[in-house]
N, C-alpha and C positions, 0 to 999 in steps of 0.2 A: 575535580569531578571527571569521570570518564568522558572523553570527547565523543561526539557523534561522528563516526567515520564517514557517513554520507556527505556531511558538510565538507570534510577534507577532500573527498573524491571530487566533488563539484568545484571546489576551489582550484583544483588542478586541471579543470577543463575536461574531465572525463564523465561519461554517462555511467550511472549505477545500475547494476544487474540484480534483480530481485527474484527470489524464489518464493513460492506460495504454498502454505499448508492448509489443507481442508480436512485432514484426518486428525481427530482428537487423540493424539498419542505423542508422548514426550520422545520416545525413541525415534519415531518417524521424523519429528522436528529436528532431532539431533543429527540424523543422517542427512537431511536436507541442508542444515547449516554447515555441516562438515565438507560439503562439496565445493565450497569456496565462493558462495554468493556474497555480494556486498551487503545485502539485507535479506531477511526472511520475514514474510508477513503471515501472521496467524489470522485466519479468516473466521471470525465469530458471527458473521452475517449469514453466509450461505454454507460455511463449513460445519461439520458435525462436531462442534466444540463448545463445551460449557466453561464456566469460570475455573473450576478445578483443573480441567485439562489445559486451559490457557496458561494458568500459573506454572504447571509442570513443564509446558512447552517453552515458556519464557526462560525457565531455569536451564533447560537443555540448550537453548540457543545461546544463553548467556555464557556458556563455557566455550564459545567459539568467537571468531572475530566478526561474525555477521551482526548487523544492527537489527535488533528485534522491533518489529512493527506489528500493530494489531489493527485489523479492520473491525470496527465495532459494528453492532447490528443496526444501530440507528443513532440519530443525533440526540442522545439522552445523556445529560451531564454526569449523572452518577456512574453510568457505564463507562464513559470516557475516563473519568477520574480513577475508577477501579483498575482499568487497564494500565494507566500510567503508574499508579501506586504499586502495581505488580511488576513493574520494570520495563514496560514498553518505552522505547525511545522515539516512537512516532505513532500517530494515529491517522488512519484513513477513515473518513466519515462518509457514508453513502448518502445519496439523494439530497444534496444541498441545492436549494432552488433559488435563493435570493440572498441579499446582503445581510438581512436580519438573521437568517439561519446560520450563515457563515460566522457572524459575530458571536452568536451563542455558542457555536462549536469552538471557536478560537478561545473564547473566555473560559471554557471548561478545561482547556489545556494549559492555562497560564495562572500562576499565583498572582494575587494582588501586588502592585496596582495594575498590572497588565490584563488581569482577568479575575475570575472568581473561583479558581480551583481550590478546593478545601485541602488543608495540609494534613498529611498522614501517609508519607511515602514508605509504607511498611517494608516492602522488598526493594523498592526503587533506590533507597539510600544505600542498601547493601550492594546493589549492582552498580549504581552510579558513583557512590562515594560519599564521605561524611559531609562534604560541602554541597550536596545535591540541591538543597533549598536555595543556595546562592546563585546557582547557574542553570537550574532546570528550565527556566523560561527561555533561555537562549539556546539550549541544546535540544529540547523536544520539538519534533516536527509535527505540523498539523496540515494534513492534506484533505481538502474538500473534494468529494467526487462530483463531477458533472456528468449526469446521465439521464437528464430529463429535458423536455422541451423548455420548461421554465428556467432551468439551470443554464441551458445554452443561451437563452435570450438575455439572461442577466449576468453572463459570464464576466463581462468587463467590471461590473461593480462588485461581484464576488471576489475576483482576483485582487481588487484594490483593498480588500478588508485588512486593516492593520493586524499584524501578527500571524497572518496566514502564510504558511511555508510554501504551499504549492497546490496545484490542482491535479487530481488523478482521474483519468477518464475510464469509465466503465463502458466499453464499446457495445456490449450486448443490449443493455438497457437504453443506451443512447440511440442505437439502431432502431429499437422498438419505437422510441419517441419520434424518430424521423420517418416512421412508416415502413421500416424494413423488418428483416428477420433478426433474431438475437444471435447473430453469428460473430465469430472472431476473425481477425486477420483479413479483413475485407479491403479491397481496393475501390469500393464504390465511391464515385466522385462526391456524392452528397456527404458521406461520412468523412472523407478526407478533407472536405471543405470545413466541416465542423471542427475537425482536429486542428486545422490551421487557424481557425478563429480562436480556439482555446489557447493554442500556442502563442498567438499574437497578444492575447490578453495577459498571459503570464509574463511574457517578455516586457510588456509595457509596465507591469506592476513590479517587476524585478523579483519574481518568485519562480519556483521550479514547476516543471510539467512532467507528469508521469502517465503511463498508459499500460493497460493490461493487454498482453498478447498471448499467443498460443504456440509460438515457434521461434526458434533462433533466427530464422530468415526474416520474419516480420519484425522482430525486435531490432535487428540490424537496420532495417528500413526506417523504423521509427526513430532510432538514435540519429541516423543520418538526416532525418527530417527536422531534428532539433529537440527531441525529448531528452530530459535529464535522467529519467528513471523508467526502466522497462521491466515488467514482470514476464520472464521468459517461459516459465513452466511451473507446474504444481506437482505435489506428491501424488495426487490422484491420477494425473495424466501420465506421469512416469511409471506408475504401477500398472496402469492399463496398457502402457506401451509394450508390456511383456507379451501381448497378443501377437506381436510380429513373430516372436520365436515359436509360439504355439501354431500360428498359421504355416510357418515353414515346416514344422514337424508334421502337421496334417497333410500338407502337400507331399512330403516325403513318403508318408504311410500310404497315400493313395496310389503312388506309383509302384509300390512293391507287389 
């Protein structure tokens, strides 16, 4: 079976760099994956992406070395299984609040006896290999998102869920839960304290910790803080970044 490169990166003591796709287009996903990210996540929660677009994007990413990950819209077993059957090598599941929800999520990612995933890896076996069924439980990553007050309060028991690969922080929703604004890349002491609590829970449980960021600088800070996976940027942000060139041109025109 095709090995999960993220596990190899972590075994070498390196942090993994993740790109993010919110635009439902295979060519956009291919461009992102060709940039050299360790992983590329397809966002079917807040991204403008349906199942058919997700499948095409997984095929595009599958032609590169980037590990394909899908953030599902919710903790719905059928949705999780369909993303895995389409070839995702990792699932990020939003709004996990307690151990029971974490167990349900992990179970949907694992074949029996480790879980209750239904067998039918339609594209996954083409991407992963003919022995996919034998090794999928060990290779698939399951990241629970901590982004609510309840999730933070229960983070230690969530992190200890058997089969959970890691916790991924959604800073915007977590900030809302803490009474702040849904901002990214904040140095607010309350938010950083929450980050450290989540990191400590992950370390104690022997699992990985990931975080969503909005810049290379903040990603570097988070890796130095101890995170194993950082999402540095997204297709939408990079496309919107073209405004800098437009602003420069407007300024040049105004001076003529």
